[in-house]
C-alpha positions in Angstrom: 142.2 77.3 143.6 141.4 75.6 140.3 144.2 75.5 137.9 142.8 74.7 134.2 145.4 73.4 131.7 144.2 72.8 127.7 144.7 74.3 124.1 142.6 77.2 122.9 141.5 78.5 126.6 141.8 82.0 125.8 138.9 81.7 123.7 136.3 85.1 123.9 134.1 82.3 125.7 135.7 81.3 128.5 137.7 85.1 129.4 135.4 86.1 132.1 136.6 82.7 134.3 140.5 83.7 134.4 142.2 85.3 137.0 145.6 84.6 135.7 146.6 83.5 132.1 149.7 81.5 131.4 150.9 80.8 127.8 153.6 78.7 127.2 154.8 79.4 123.7 156.5 76.6 121.3 157.7 77.3 117.7 155.6 75.4 115.4 158.6 73.0 114.4 159.3 71.9 117.9 155.4 71.1 118.6 155.5 69.1 115.2 158.3 66.8 116.1 156.8 66.5 119.7 153.6 65.8 118.7 154.4 63.1 115.8 156.9 60.9 117.8 153.9 61.5 121.1 151.2 60.1 119.1 152.9 58.1 116.6 151.4 54.8 118.0 147.8 56.2 117.8 148.4 57.7 114.5 149.0 55.2 112.5 152.8 55.9 112.9 155.5 59.0 112.9 154.8 59.9 108.8 151.2 59.9 109.5 151.2 61.8 112.5 153.0 64.5 111.4 150.8 64.7 108.4 148.0 65.1 110.7 149.3 67.9 112.9 150.1 69.7 110.0 147.0 69.5 108.4 144.7 69.6 111.5 146.1 70.6 114.7 148.8 73.0 113.3 146.0 75.0 110.8 143.6 75.1 114.1 146.1 76.4 116.0 146.9 78.9 113.9 143.6 80.0 112.9 143.3 80.2 116.9 146.3 82.8 117.2 145.4 84.8 114.2 142.0 85.4 115.7 142.4 85.1 119.3 145.9 86.2 120.4 146.5 84.8 123.0 149.9 86.0 123.6 148.6 89.8 124.4 145.8 88.3 126.6 148.3 86.6 128.8 149.5 88.0 132.0 152.8 84.9 132.0 154.3 84.2 128.4 156.9 81.8 128.5 159.0 80.2 125.9 158.4 76.5 125.9 161.0 75.3 123.3 163.5 74.2 125.1 162.3 72.1 128.3 166.1 72.6 129.7 165.8 76.7 129.5 162.4 77.8 129.7 162.5 81.3 129.2 160.1 84.1 130.5 159.0 86.2 127.4 156.8 88.5 129.5 155.1 89.0 132.6 152.6 91.3 133.8 
């Protein structure tokens, strides 16, 4: 068994390699806060990290979601917004 974790792994180029797909969905506001806090030391402080997430990472993620629709491809979808209350949105 091989478990792979990463962003953008539902791209068509990878689809033939997955037997089971799990998608952890988090709203953009929560992802922004988590990412900016996590990466603030490496990205020039909290405000700079926040701007980079908005202009770079969130822009790329929104495009990916629009073009690939990972939620529709996933076997399991979980709302990962609240770590203490992980909610299964769909399991096929």
